[in-house]
Backbone bond lengths (Angstrom), bond angles and torsions (degrees), N, CA, C in turn:
res aa  C-N    CA-C-N  psi(-1)  N-CA   C-N-CA  omega(-1)  CA-C   N-CA-C  phi
1 M - - - 1.508 - - 1.501 103.68 -
2 E 1.386 113.17 128.19 1.447 120.67 176.93 1.523 112.19 -68.60
3 K 1.247 116.40 141.81 1.472 122.77 177.99 1.556 107.35 -80.35
4 E 1.300 114.99 124.50 1.448 120.34 179.67 1.551 108.83 -111.38
5 N 1.249 118.16 149.93 1.461 123.34 175.25 1.537 107.23 -82.19
6 K 1.284 116.04 87.35 1.460 123.68 179.38 1.480 112.44 -119.80
7 E 1.291 119.30 151.56 1.462 122.81 -179.92 1.564 109.94 -68.86
8 I 1.221 120.12 139.01 1.445 122.83 -179.03 1.579 105.72 -81.58
9 I 1.313 116.46 121.86 1.476 119.29 -175.54 1.535 111.83 -104.97
10 L 1.335 117.35 -10.02 1.451 120.62 -174.66 1.522 107.64 -149.15
11 R 1.275 117.75 134.22 1.456 120.40 171.52 1.527 106.81 -128.93
12 G 1.340 116.44 155.72 1.429 123.70 175.78 1.488 112.33 -179.74
13 I 1.327 116.63 -166.69 1.460 122.02 179.03 1.540 103.11 -103.77
14 A 1.311 111.64 124.68 1.514 120.28 -179.16 1.532 110.22 -82.95
15 A 1.293 121.21 137.38 1.420 125.35 171.75 1.544 110.14 -81.11
16 S 1.317 114.19 -27.80 1.464 117.78 177.67 1.550 106.91 -150.96
17 P 1.325 116.65 153.33 1.507 118.35 -177.43 1.519 114.01 -73.38
18 G 1.241 115.61 157.06 1.484 116.27 172.05 1.597 111.26 139.50
19 I 1.303 111.58 172.13 1.505 118.58 179.90 1.521 104.38 -128.55
20 I 1.283 115.22 133.73 1.504 122.73 179.39 1.464 110.07 -124.02
21 K 1.313 116.94 141.58 1.449 122.84 172.63 1.467 107.83 -128.11
22 G 1.387 119.81 128.06 1.401 119.45 -176.37 1.587 110.75 -175.28
23 T 1.275 112.02 -178.28 1.518 118.83 175.70 1.515 110.27 -81.05
24 V 1.304 114.60 128.99 1.471 119.10 177.47 1.542 109.69 -83.84
25 K 1.335 116.06 136.18 1.498 119.88 173.95 1.533 105.06 -127.00
26 I 1.326 112.44 121.86 1.487 119.18 177.41 1.489 107.48 -94.10
27 L 1.375 115.96 118.50 1.428 122.32 177.40 1.490 110.57 -105.32
28 M 1.356 118.17 128.38 1.459 121.54 178.87 1.491 108.90 -94.31
29 S 1.345 120.63 -17.50 1.425 122.05 176.19 1.482 110.26 -157.30
30 P 1.349 120.89 162.80 1.483 123.37 -175.38 1.579 109.65 -61.39
31 E 1.273 117.11 -26.58 1.497 119.41 -179.18 1.534 111.21 -65.25
32 D 1.365 117.34 -17.45 1.464 120.80 178.13 1.511 113.53 -78.16
33 A 1.363 119.27 -3.74 1.475 125.60 -173.68 1.450 111.52 -55.12
34 S 1.386 120.28 -22.75 1.446 120.08 -179.81 1.543 111.92 -70.34
35 K 1.307 118.04 -15.38 1.459 121.84 176.22 1.485 112.81 -74.25
36 M 1.334 118.22 -14.95 1.464 122.40 -176.42 1.489 112.28 -77.56
37 Q 1.373 117.01 138.61 1.452 120.07 171.66 1.542 105.36 -115.38
38 E 1.316 114.54 158.02 1.556 117.41 177.42 1.493 111.90 -50.57
39 G 1.290 119.15 125.14 1.401 123.68 173.42 1.564 116.28 94.53
40 D 1.372 114.81 -7.16 1.445 119.20 172.09 1.485 114.13 -56.08
41 I 1.357 116.59 161.28 1.483 121.48 170.92 1.449 110.07 -100.36
42 L 1.348 116.76 118.48 1.431 120.91 -173.22 1.537 108.34 -87.23
43 V 1.367 117.94 127.66 1.459 122.56 177.03 1.546 106.61 -124.09
44 T 1.364 114.03 124.65 1.455 121.25 -175.08 1.522 109.81 -153.95
45 K 1.281 117.03 159.12 1.473 118.02 176.96 1.490 113.24 -60.94
46 E 1.326 118.92 -44.54 1.416 127.55 176.90 1.463 114.62 -153.76
47 T 1.285 121.83 161.05 1.455 124.64 178.33 1.548 106.93 -107.56
48 T 1.283 113.10 137.69 1.491 120.50 173.01 1.546 106.31 -134.17
49 P 1.363 113.80 167.40 1.503 111.85 -179.72 1.545 114.55 -57.10
50 Q 1.308 119.46 -20.70 1.459 120.70 175.67 1.569 115.37 -64.25
51 Y 1.370 112.58 -17.11 1.451 117.56 179.83 1.521 112.69 -89.00
52 I 1.264 120.62 8.24 1.487 122.55 -172.72 1.402 115.81 -54.36
53 L 1.376 118.22 -41.55 1.445 120.99 179.37 1.613 111.83 -60.09
54 A 1.246 116.78 -41.70 1.428 122.11 178.71 1.561 109.29 -71.05
55 I 1.298 118.46 -45.15 1.438 126.13 177.93 1.544 111.10 -53.36
56 L 1.263 117.44 -45.38 1.524 121.49 -176.65 1.550 109.26 -70.17
57 K 1.302 121.40 -20.68 1.442 121.67 176.51 1.493 113.04 -92.85
58 A 1.296 119.14 -15.82 1.491 123.87 -171.65 1.504 111.66 -78.28
59 S 1.332 114.16 137.01 1.524 119.11 170.34 1.562 109.92 -88.62
60 A 1.316 115.86 -16.09 1.456 120.39 174.90 1.471 107.14 -155.55
61 I 1.419 115.86 158.77 1.402 121.35 178.12 1.548 108.87 -133.53
62 I 1.321 114.83 128.75 1.440 119.20 175.69 1.585 110.05 -117.09
63 T 1.336 119.62 122.96 1.420 122.13 178.66 1.463 110.61 -123.16
64 D 1.367 115.06 165.34 1.490 120.76 176.58 1.417 111.49 -78.38
């Protein structure tokens, strides 16, 4: 992936290295997991075992 001069819009502590580009899906509860498509970026307050269906489809996870 070519490095582009873009404004950084999000900072945090990474669990693993890499850059991901995809559709963001904000889930308010594990029941919203059906909204996830393969490769989506999962955004939620926290992950629990109940989120496993969404986690398995996610290319990245962002939590509070």
